[in-house]
C-alpha positions as CSV (number, residue, x, y, z in Angstrom):
1,M,-6.1,6.8,-20.7
2,K,-5.2,9.9,-18.7
3,R,-2.5,9.5,-16.1
4,I,-3.3,9.8,-12.4
5,S,-2.2,13.1,-11.0
6,A,-0.4,12.9,-7.7
7,A,-1.7,16.4,-6.9
8,P,-4.0,16.6,-3.9
9,E,-7.6,17.7,-4.8
10,E,-10.4,19.1,-2.7
11,A,-13.8,17.4,-2.8
12,E,-17.1,17.2,-1.1
13,V,-18.1,13.7,0.1
14,V,-21.7,13.1,-0.9
15,D,-22.4,9.5,-0.1
16,L,-21.1,6.2,1.3
17,S,-20.6,3.1,-1.0
18,H,-21.9,-0.2,0.1
19,E,-18.4,-1.0,1.4
20,G,-18.5,2.1,3.6
21,R,-16.1,4.2,1.5
22,G,-16.9,7.9,1.0
23,V,-18.1,8.9,-2.5
24,A,-17.0,12.2,-4.0
25,K,-17.7,13.4,-7.5
26,L,-14.8,14.9,-9.5
27,D,-14.7,15.5,-13.2
28,G,-18.1,13.8,-13.5
29,K,-16.9,10.6,-12.0
30,A,-17.4,8.9,-8.7
31,V,-14.2,8.8,-6.6
32,F,-14.1,6.3,-3.7
33,V,-12.3,7.6,-0.6
34,P,-11.8,5.2,2.4
35,D,-12.3,6.9,5.8
36,A,-14.3,9.8,4.4
37,L,-17.9,10.5,5.5
38,P,-20.8,12.2,3.7
39,G,-20.9,15.9,4.3
40,E,-17.2,16.2,4.7
41,R,-14.9,18.5,2.7
42,V,-11.7,16.6,2.2
43,V,-8.3,16.7,0.5
44,L,-7.8,13.5,-1.4
45,R,-5.2,12.0,-3.8
46,R,-6.3,9.7,-6.6
47,V,-4.4,6.4,-6.7
48,G,-6.4,4.4,-9.1
49,R,-8.4,5.1,-12.3
50,R,-11.1,2.9,-13.8
51,R,-13.5,3.6,-16.7
52,N,-16.5,4.5,-14.4
53,F,-14.8,5.5,-11.1
54,D,-11.5,6.5,-9.5
55,E,-10.0,5.4,-6.2
56,A,-8.3,7.8,-3.8
57,V,-6.7,8.1,-0.4
58,L,-7.8,10.6,2.2
59,E,-5.1,13.1,2.8
60,R,-7.0,15.2,5.4
61,V,-10.4,16.3,6.5
62,L,-11.0,20.0,6.0
63,R,-14.6,20.0,7.4
64,A,-15.7,17.0,9.4
65,S,-19.1,15.5,9.3
66,P,-21.2,16.0,12.5
67,D,-21.5,12.2,12.5
68,R,-17.7,11.7,12.8
69,V,-16.6,10.2,16.1
70,P,-13.3,9.0,17.5
71,A,-12.7,5.3,16.8
72,E,-12.7,3.3,20.0
73,C,-10.7,0.3,18.8
74,P,-6.9,0.6,19.0
75,H,-6.7,-1.4,15.8
76,F,-8.9,0.9,13.7
77,G,-7.3,1.8,10.5
78,L,-4.9,-1.1,10.7
79,C,-6.9,-4.3,10.5
80,G,-9.6,-3.2,8.1
81,G,-12.3,-4.9,10.1
82,C,-14.3,-1.9,11.2
83,A,-14.6,0.3,8.2
84,L,-17.3,2.6,9.8
85,Q,-16.1,2.8,13.4
86,H,-15.5,6.6,12.9
87,L,-19.2,7.0,12.0
88,A,-21.6,7.6,15.0
89,P,-23.5,4.4,15.8
90,S,-26.9,5.9,15.0
91,A,-25.6,7.0,11.6
92,Q,-24.1,3.5,11.0
93,I,-27.5,1.9,11.6
94,A,-29.2,4.5,9.3
95,F,-26.6,3.7,6.6
96,K,-27.0,0.0,6.9
97,Q,-30.8,0.2,6.9
98,S,-30.8,2.4,3.7
99,Q,-28.4,0.0,2.0
100,L,-30.7,-2.9,2.9
101,L,-33.8,-1.1,1.6
102,E,-32.1,0.0,-1.6
103,S,-30.9,-3.5,-2.2
104,L,-34.4,-4.9,-1.8
105,V,-35.7,-2.5,-4.4
106,R,-32.8,-2.7,-6.8
107,L,-32.0,-6.4,-6.6
108,G,-35.1,-8.0,-5.3
109,G,-37.7,-5.8,-7.0
110,V,-39.6,-5.4,-3.8
111,E,-40.4,-2.4,-1.6
112,P,-41.6,-2.9,1.9
113,A,-45.0,-1.4,2.7
114,S,-43.6,-0.4,6.1
115,V,-40.2,-0.4,7.8
116,L,-39.9,-1.2,11.5
117,E,-37.4,0.5,13.8
118,P,-34.0,-1.3,13.7
119,L,-33.2,-3.6,16.6
120,T,-30.3,-2.3,18.5
121,G,-28.3,-3.2,21.6
122,P,-25.1,-2.1,23.3
123,V,-22.7,-0.7,20.8
124,W,-19.7,-1.8,22.7
125,G,-19.1,-5.1,24.5
126,I,-16.3,-7.5,25.2
127,D,-15.4,-10.1,22.7
128,G,-15.4,-13.2,24.7
129,A,-13.1,-15.2,22.4
130,H,-10.2,-16.9,24.1
131,G,-8.6,-17.7,20.8
132,S,-7.7,-15.1,18.3
133,A,-9.5,-12.7,16.0
134,S,-8.6,-12.4,12.4
135,S,-9.4,-9.9,9.7
136,W,-8.6,-9.5,6.0
137,C,-6.4,-6.4,5.8
138,H,-6.7,-4.2,2.7
139,A,-4.4,-1.5,4.2
140,R,-1.4,-3.8,4.3
141,D,-1.5,-5.1,0.7
142,G,-4.0,-7.8,1.5
143,C,-3.0,-10.1,4.4
144,W,-4.6,-11.7,7.4
145,S,-4.2,-9.7,10.6
146,D,-4.3,-11.8,13.8
147,F,-4.6,-10.4,17.3
148,A,-3.8,-13.0,19.9
149,S,-6.2,-13.3,22.8
150,V,-8.5,-10.5,21.8
151,R,-10.4,-9.4,24.9
152,R,-10.9,-5.7,24.1
153,P,-14.0,-3.6,23.6
154,M,-15.2,-4.4,20.0
155,S,-17.9,-2.7,18.1
156,R,-21.0,-4.9,17.7
157,T,-22.0,-2.9,14.6
158,C,-18.8,-3.7,12.7
159,T,-18.6,-7.4,13.0
160,N,-19.2,-8.3,9.4
161,A,-15.4,-8.3,8.6
162,V,-13.9,-9.4,11.9
163,F,-14.6,-12.9,13.2
164,S,-13.4,-14.9,16.2
165,R,-12.1,-18.5,16.0
166,R,-13.2,-20.5,18.9
167,P,-12.3,-24.1,19.8
168,R,-15.1,-26.5,19.1
169,D,-16.9,-27.8,22.1
170,G,-16.4,-31.4,23.1
């Protein structure tokens, strides 16, 4: 097996994986790049090699996607709970809808005759939890991150990895 080069490489990000990682193609292989968005030209460094794909870290963005937005959450990039917070909300919805439709065809063998407009609401709201919020953190070698008394604006489109623990009623 070839060794991983520590040299930075330039690549064009062409897609998002189902986990929200950018997908670039180098040497005929998919390279997964967290925090990279489709349409971006990036400098990456490969950190893992598999038979069918490689993993990399984002060194810097040379040309940003028009869908890149500043992350609102002060914990973005640390907790791992909001993998797409740097993607515009409308682009997040389009990505999630395309993932759902692709999964229906690929896994379910069904294709909808028509697709309705996605239901949307406010992108940002206050998490009303009086307890704590926890998230599995890939960035810190896999650990649980806890934020005591979370009462900050939280993205309603990125709640699949962050959850609130609330005391049971009664």
